[in-house]
Residue frames as qw, qx, qy, qz and C-alpha x, y, z in Angstrom:
[[0.574, -0.023, 0.747, 0.334, 7.17, 20.44, 39.76],
 [0.352, 0.551, -0.259, -0.711, 7.15, 21.52, 36.12],
 [0.731, 0.249, 0.635, 0.017, 5.48, 19.26, 33.59],
 [0.025, 0.485, -0.510, -0.710, 6.98, 19.45, 30.12],
 [0.799, 0.444, 0.178, -0.364, 4.89, 18.67, 27.09],
 [0.677, -0.189, 0.606, 0.373, 6.83, 15.94, 25.24],
 [0.584, 0.646, 0.427, 0.243, 5.55, 17.07, 21.85],
 [0.101, 0.993, -0.048, 0.023, 7.02, 20.52, 22.27],
 [0.458, -0.695, 0.506, 0.226, 10.47, 19.12, 23.09],
 [0.769, 0.173, 0.537, 0.299, 10.71, 17.06, 19.90],
 [0.123, -0.414, 0.376, 0.820, 12.63, 18.76, 17.09],
 [0.633, 0.614, 0.301, -0.363, 10.60, 19.62, 14.01],
 [0.757, 0.419, 0.314, 0.392, 11.46, 19.27, 10.34],
 [0.155, 0.961, -0.030, 0.228, 12.28, 22.98, 10.41],
 [0.483, -0.770, 0.415, 0.041, 14.99, 22.36, 13.01],
 [0.819, -0.035, 0.494, 0.288, 16.37, 19.38, 11.08],
 [0.575, 0.720, 0.234, 0.310, 16.39, 21.39, 7.85],
 [0.067, -0.968, 0.210, -0.124, 18.29, 24.21, 9.56],
 [0.653, -0.547, 0.504, 0.142, 20.86, 21.75, 10.95],
 [0.812, 0.267, 0.433, 0.286, 21.34, 20.19, 7.51],
 [0.332, 0.939, -0.003, 0.085, 22.30, 23.58, 6.08],
 [0.294, -0.823, 0.480, 0.073, 25.68, 23.25, 7.81],
 [0.821, -0.068, 0.538, 0.182, 26.53, 19.97, 6.03],
 [0.168, 0.575, -0.556, -0.576, 28.76, 19.90, 2.98],
 [0.755, 0.266, -0.428, -0.420, 28.29, 17.34, 0.19],
 [0.449, 0.223, -0.842, 0.200, 30.45, 14.70, 1.89],
 [0.186, -0.058, 0.683, -0.704, 28.64, 15.23, 5.18],
 [0.697, 0.165, 0.071, -0.695, 25.24, 14.79, 3.53],
 [0.712, 0.270, -0.613, -0.210, 26.40, 11.66, 1.71],
 [0.218, 0.195, -0.854, 0.430, 27.72, 10.28, 5.00],
 [0.434, 0.028, 0.484, -0.760, 24.40, 10.98, 6.71],
 [0.784, 0.234, -0.195, -0.540, 22.46, 9.28, 3.92],
 [0.553, 0.290, -0.780, 0.049, 24.88, 6.33, 4.07],
 [0.047, -0.115, 0.796, -0.592, 24.29, 6.00, 7.82],
 [0.625, 0.142, 0.254, -0.725, 20.52, 6.16, 7.35],
 [0.729, 0.315, -0.502, -0.343, 20.83, 3.52, 4.61],
 [0.395, 0.261, -0.848, 0.239, 22.85, 1.22, 6.85],
 [0.192, -0.133, 0.673, -0.702, 20.70, 1.54, 9.96],
 [0.558, 0.268, 0.555, -0.555, 17.29, 0.42, 8.62],
 [0.343, 0.154, 0.837, 0.398, 15.96, -1.83, 5.87],
 [0.248, 0.804, 0.529, -0.113, 12.99, 0.49, 5.34],
 [0.035, -0.840, 0.203, 0.502, 15.39, 3.35, 4.64],
 [0.295, -0.256, 0.769, 0.506, 17.20, 1.13, 2.12],
 [0.326, 0.486, 0.794, 0.162, 13.93, 0.21, 0.42],
 [0.131, 0.898, 0.263, -0.327, 12.89, 3.87, 0.32],
 [0.107, -0.713, 0.430, 0.544, 16.19, 4.96, -1.25],
 [0.345, 0.002, 0.846, 0.407, 16.15, 2.09, -3.77],
 [0.289, 0.678, 0.675, 0.031, 12.63, 3.06, -4.80],
 [0.043, 0.913, 0.092, -0.394, 13.22, 6.81, -4.88],
 [0.113, -0.668, 0.542, 0.497, 16.43, 6.44, -6.88],
 [0.807, 0.434, -0.154, -0.370, 15.01, 3.81, -9.25],
 [0.038, 0.528, -0.848, 0.007, 17.51, 1.14, -8.24],
 [0.437, 0.019, 0.881, -0.180, 16.80, -2.53, -8.80],
 [0.047, -0.076, -0.788, -0.609, 14.78, -4.25, -11.47],
 [0.319, -0.564, -0.700, -0.301, 11.40, -4.42, -9.72],
 [0.026, -0.358, 0.284, -0.889, 10.53, -1.31, -7.74],
 [0.667, -0.345, -0.071, -0.656, 7.32, -2.87, -6.43],
 [0.708, 0.026, -0.703, 0.055, 8.71, -6.22, -5.23],
 [0.243, 0.041, -0.683, 0.687, 9.57, -5.21, -1.67],
 [0.393, -0.050, 0.197, -0.897, 6.27, -3.38, -1.21],
 [0.767, -0.019, -0.433, -0.473, 4.35, -6.38, -2.55],
 [0.554, 0.044, -0.778, 0.292, 6.23, -8.71, -0.21],
 [0.032, -0.028, 0.558, -0.829, 5.23, -6.58, 2.79],
 [0.602, -0.007, -0.062, -0.796, 1.61, -6.42, 1.64],
 [0.744, 0.033, -0.625, -0.235, 1.48, -10.16, 1.06],
 [0.431, 0.016, -0.767, 0.475, 3.00, -11.04, 4.44],
 [0.136, 0.004, 0.427, -0.894, 0.69, -8.59, 6.17],
 [0.627, 0.107, -0.033, -0.771, -2.62, -9.35, 4.43],
 [0.921, 0.115, -0.289, -0.235, -2.09, -13.02, 3.59],
 [0.186, -0.669, 0.686, -0.217, 0.16, -14.27, 6.42],
 [0.585, 0.122, -0.801, -0.024, 1.34, -17.82, 6.93],
 [0.663, -0.531, 0.102, -0.518, -0.88, -18.91, 9.81],
 [0.956, -0.076, -0.259, 0.116, 1.04, -22.19, 10.15],
 [0.582, 0.209, -0.333, 0.712, 4.04, -20.12, 11.26],
 [0.316, -0.681, -0.512, 0.418, 1.91, -18.14, 13.72],
 [0.189, 0.075, 0.169, 0.964, 2.09, -15.00, 11.62],
 [0.124, 0.632, 0.619, -0.450, -0.69, -12.50, 12.18],
 [0.301, 0.720, 0.453, 0.430, -2.64, -10.20, 9.91],
 [0.274, -0.531, -0.153, 0.787, -1.60, -6.55, 9.93],
 [0.352, 0.808, 0.441, 0.169, -3.80, -4.25, 7.89],
 [0.123, -0.966, 0.071, 0.216, -1.83, -1.22, 9.04],
 [0.497, -0.453, 0.563, 0.480, 1.51, -2.67, 7.90],
 [0.508, 0.382, 0.662, 0.398, 0.06, -3.42, 4.45],
 [0.159, 0.939, 0.297, 0.072, -1.37, 0.08, 4.15],
 [0.348, -0.826, 0.253, 0.364, 1.92, 1.53, 5.36],
 [0.592, -0.074, 0.602, 0.531, 3.73, -0.28, 2.53],
 [0.353, 0.695, 0.506, 0.368, 1.49, 1.47, 0.02],
 [0.145, -0.983, -0.082, 0.073, 2.01, 4.79, 1.82],
 [0.543, -0.568, 0.397, 0.474, 5.77, 4.25, 1.82],
 [0.537, 0.272, 0.586, 0.543, 5.70, 3.61, -1.92],
 [0.150, 0.897, 0.371, 0.187, 3.64, 6.77, -2.39],
 [0.317, -0.906, 0.135, 0.248, 6.24, 8.80, -0.45],
 [0.588, -0.348, 0.532, 0.500, 9.19, 7.19, -2.24],
 [0.241, 0.066, 0.679, 0.690, 7.92, 7.22, -5.82],
 [0.316, 0.481, 0.425, -0.699, 4.19, 7.81, -5.96],
 [0.136, 0.124, -0.682, -0.708, 3.76, 6.76, -9.59],
 [0.666, 0.058, 0.130, -0.733, 0.02, 6.36, -10.29],
 [0.777, 0.194, -0.545, -0.251, 0.53, 3.01, -12.07],
 [0.366, 0.188, -0.813, 0.411, 2.49, 1.64, -9.11],
 [0.315, -0.059, 0.521, -0.791, -0.16, 2.83, -6.65],
 [0.782, 0.116, -0.149, -0.594, -2.89, 1.17, -8.73],
 [0.672, 0.231, -0.703, 0.009, -0.85, -2.04, -8.91],
 [0.161, 0.162, -0.784, 0.577, -0.17, -2.15, -5.17],
 [0.480, -0.013, 0.377, -0.792, -3.75, -1.41, -4.14],
 [0.831, 0.155, -0.292, -0.448, -5.16, -4.05, -6.49],
 [0.533, 0.262, -0.775, 0.214, -2.47, -6.49, -5.32],
 [0.199, -0.171, 0.647, -0.716, -3.59, -5.84, -1.73],
 [0.731, 0.081, 0.128, -0.665, -7.15, -6.84, -2.69],
 [0.776, 0.276, -0.535, -0.190, -5.98, -9.91, -4.61],
 [0.310, 0.254, -0.812, 0.425, -3.90, -11.08, -1.66],
 [0.408, -0.096, 0.503, -0.756, -6.80, -10.45, 0.73],
 [0.834, 0.141, -0.091, -0.526, -9.12, -12.60, -1.40],
 [0.630, 0.298, -0.713, 0.077, -6.46, -15.33, -1.56],
 [0.015, 0.205, -0.758, 0.618, -6.29, -15.30, 2.23],
 [0.609, 0.020, 0.295, -0.736, -10.08, -15.32, 2.62],
 [0.822, 0.239, -0.359, -0.372, -10.33, -18.22, 0.17],
 [0.540, 0.299, -0.759, 0.208, -7.69, -20.28, 1.93],
 [0.241, -0.025, -0.795, 0.557, -8.83, -19.99, 5.52],
 [0.294, -0.658, -0.634, -0.282, -12.29, -18.45, 5.73],
 [0.297, -0.127, -0.378, 0.868, -11.06, -15.55, 7.86],
 [0.143, -0.731, -0.557, -0.367, -14.06, -13.54, 9.10],
 [0.354, -0.425, -0.314, 0.771, -12.85, -10.36, 10.76],
 [0.212, 0.877, 0.428, -0.055, -15.04, -7.32, 10.20],
 [0.156, -0.850, 0.219, 0.453, -12.11, -4.86, 10.25],
 [0.418, -0.202, 0.722, 0.513, -10.31, -6.94, 7.63],
 [0.345, 0.534, 0.728, 0.256, -13.37, -6.99, 5.37],
 [0.063, 0.948, 0.225, -0.217, -14.05, -3.27, 5.78],
 [0.271, -0.680, 0.431, 0.528, -10.38, -2.53, 4.98],
 [0.433, 0.095, 0.776, 0.449, -10.68, -4.72, 1.87],
 [0.266, 0.787, 0.551, 0.079, -13.74, -2.80, 0.68],
 [0.085, -0.935, 0.039, 0.341, -11.98, 0.52, 1.25],
 [0.371, -0.445, 0.609, 0.542, -8.87, -0.65, -0.58],
 [0.425, 0.408, 0.735, 0.335, -11.03, -1.81, -3.49],
 [0.137, 0.932, 0.319, -0.102, -12.60, 1.66, -3.58],
 [0.227, -0.799, 0.332, 0.447, -9.13, 3.25, -3.59],
 [0.494, -0.080, 0.733, 0.461, -8.06, 0.85, -6.33],
 [0.375, 0.691, 0.593, 0.175, -10.97, 1.88, -8.53],
 [0.003, 0.975, 0.051, -0.216, -10.16, 5.56, -8.01],
 [0.373, -0.608, 0.522, 0.468, -6.49, 4.98, -8.77],
 [0.501, 0.205, 0.736, 0.407, -7.30, 3.08, -11.95],
 [0.268, 0.850, 0.447, 0.073, -9.61, 5.87, -13.10],
 [0.165, -0.909, 0.165, 0.346, -6.75, 8.34, -12.55],
 [0.549, -0.216, 0.621, 0.516, -4.60, 6.45, -15.07],
 [0.266, 0.367, -0.446, -0.771, -4.52, 7.33, -18.75],
 [0.824, 0.194, 0.107, -0.521, -7.37, 5.57, -20.58],
 [0.680, 0.454, -0.566, -0.106, -4.91, 3.35, -22.49],
 [0.209, 0.321, -0.839, 0.386, -3.62, 1.90, -19.19],
 [0.548, -0.191, 0.375, -0.723, -6.99, 1.38, -17.50],
 [0.817, 0.086, -0.366, -0.438, -8.20, -1.77, -19.25],
 [0.613, 0.152, -0.745, 0.213, -5.81, -4.33, -17.73],
 [0.017, 0.104, -0.656, 0.747, -6.31, -2.96, -14.22],
 [0.604, -0.020, 0.077, -0.793, -10.09, -2.72, -14.66],
 [0.770, 0.070, -0.585, -0.245, -10.14, -6.37, -15.71],
 [0.405, 0.079, -0.778, 0.474, -8.39, -7.33, -12.48],
 [0.270, -0.048, 0.413, -0.868, -10.87, -5.24, -10.51],
 [0.737, 0.028, -0.256, -0.625, -13.70, -7.05, -12.28],
 [0.664, 0.087, -0.739, 0.067, -12.15, -10.40, -11.39],
 [0.084, 0.104, -0.688, 0.714, -12.05, -9.35, -7.75],
 [0.569, -0.058, 0.093, -0.815, -15.82, -8.80, -7.85],
 [0.835, 0.024, -0.452, -0.313, -16.35, -12.41, -8.87],
 [0.504, 0.139, -0.741, 0.422, -13.92, -13.62, -6.18],
 [0.199, -0.208, 0.443, -0.849, -16.04, -11.77, -3.61],
 [0.691, -0.182, -0.377, -0.590, -19.17, -13.88, -4.19],
 [0.761, -0.186, -0.618, 0.063, -18.20, -16.86, -2.00],
 [0.255, 0.194, -0.532, 0.784, -16.94, -14.64, 0.83],
 [0.307, -0.673, -0.673, 0.005, -20.40, -13.53, 1.88],
 [0.322, -0.532, -0.317, 0.716, -20.95, -10.67, 4.32],
 [0.297, 0.894, 0.292, -0.168, -22.25, -8.52, 1.44],
 [0.408, -0.515, 0.392, 0.644, -18.73, -8.00, 0.13],
 [0.364, 0.258, 0.689, 0.571, -19.73, -8.72, -3.49],
 [0.061, 0.858, 0.502, 0.089, -22.60, -6.23, -3.22],
 [0.288, -0.849, 0.039, 0.442, -20.25, -3.55, -1.86],
 [0.410, -0.283, 0.553, 0.668, -17.69, -4.11, -4.62],
 [0.275, 0.514, 0.694, 0.422, -20.43, -4.07, -7.27],
 [0.065, -0.925, -0.343, 0.152, -21.76, -0.83, -5.84],
 [0.326, -0.693, 0.280, 0.578, -18.30, 0.77, -6.06],
 [0.422, 0.038, 0.701, 0.573, -17.81, -0.63, -9.59],
 [0.193, 0.671, 0.640, 0.321, -21.09, 0.72, -10.94],
 [0.167, -0.919, -0.187, 0.303, -20.79, 4.06, -9.11],
 [0.343, -0.557, 0.422, 0.628, -17.44, 4.53, -10.88],
 [0.654, 0.640, 0.009, -0.403, -19.15, 3.82, -14.21],
 [0.181, -0.488, 0.808, 0.278, -16.83, 0.97, -15.18],
 [0.795, 0.300, 0.398, -0.345, -19.58, -0.80, -17.14],
 [0.613, 0.680, -0.336, -0.221, -17.54, -0.76, -20.36],
 [0.159, 0.513, -0.834, 0.125, -15.02, -3.10, -18.70],
 [0.697, -0.175, 0.478, -0.505, -17.67, -5.40, -17.29],
 [0.506, 0.241, -0.794, -0.235, -16.97, -9.08, -17.93],
 [0.350, -0.228, 0.692, -0.589, -18.70, -10.18, -14.70]]
C-alpha cells in the first residue's frame, strides 16, 4: 500500500499561475465573476481592493464586532480568530496603515464594550486584547505624525476603560503605552 502525502498533491500558487497564463481577458473576467458570486468574503475582498462602496472598513468592523462582542442572548460565541482574520483580510485587500490602525483600535474598543457589558473573564480573550492593543500602538506610531493624535487619544481612552476589568489589564496597557513613549498624548 502506498501512502500519499496530501500536502504534496495540492496544487501550489505556481501551478495556478501557470494555468492562468492560458486565459484571455474574457476568461479572466469570467473567473473573477465566478469567484465573486461564490463567496461573500471574495466579494468583500474585491470591493475593498477595488475601492468600491462608501465605507471600506464597514464589513471588516462588522465581522470584528460580531466576533469580539457577540450577542450572547442569541447564543453567539466569541471568536478571536475570526476577528483577527478580518484585520488580516483587510491587510491583504488594501493594507492602508490608517485602516489597519482603525481596525485594531476598533477591535480593542469592542472588546472593552463586551467586557463592560458581561464581565467576561477568559484568559485567552484578555491576552488577545493586550496583544491587539500593542499592535494598535505600533500601527499608530507608523502613521504620519499629523494623523497620530486622534488615534493616540482613543488608545489613551482604552487605558482608562481597562481599570475596572482587573486582571492587571490596565497595568499591561500602561506598560505598552509608556514603552512606546506616547507621553505627549497622555490625558489619562
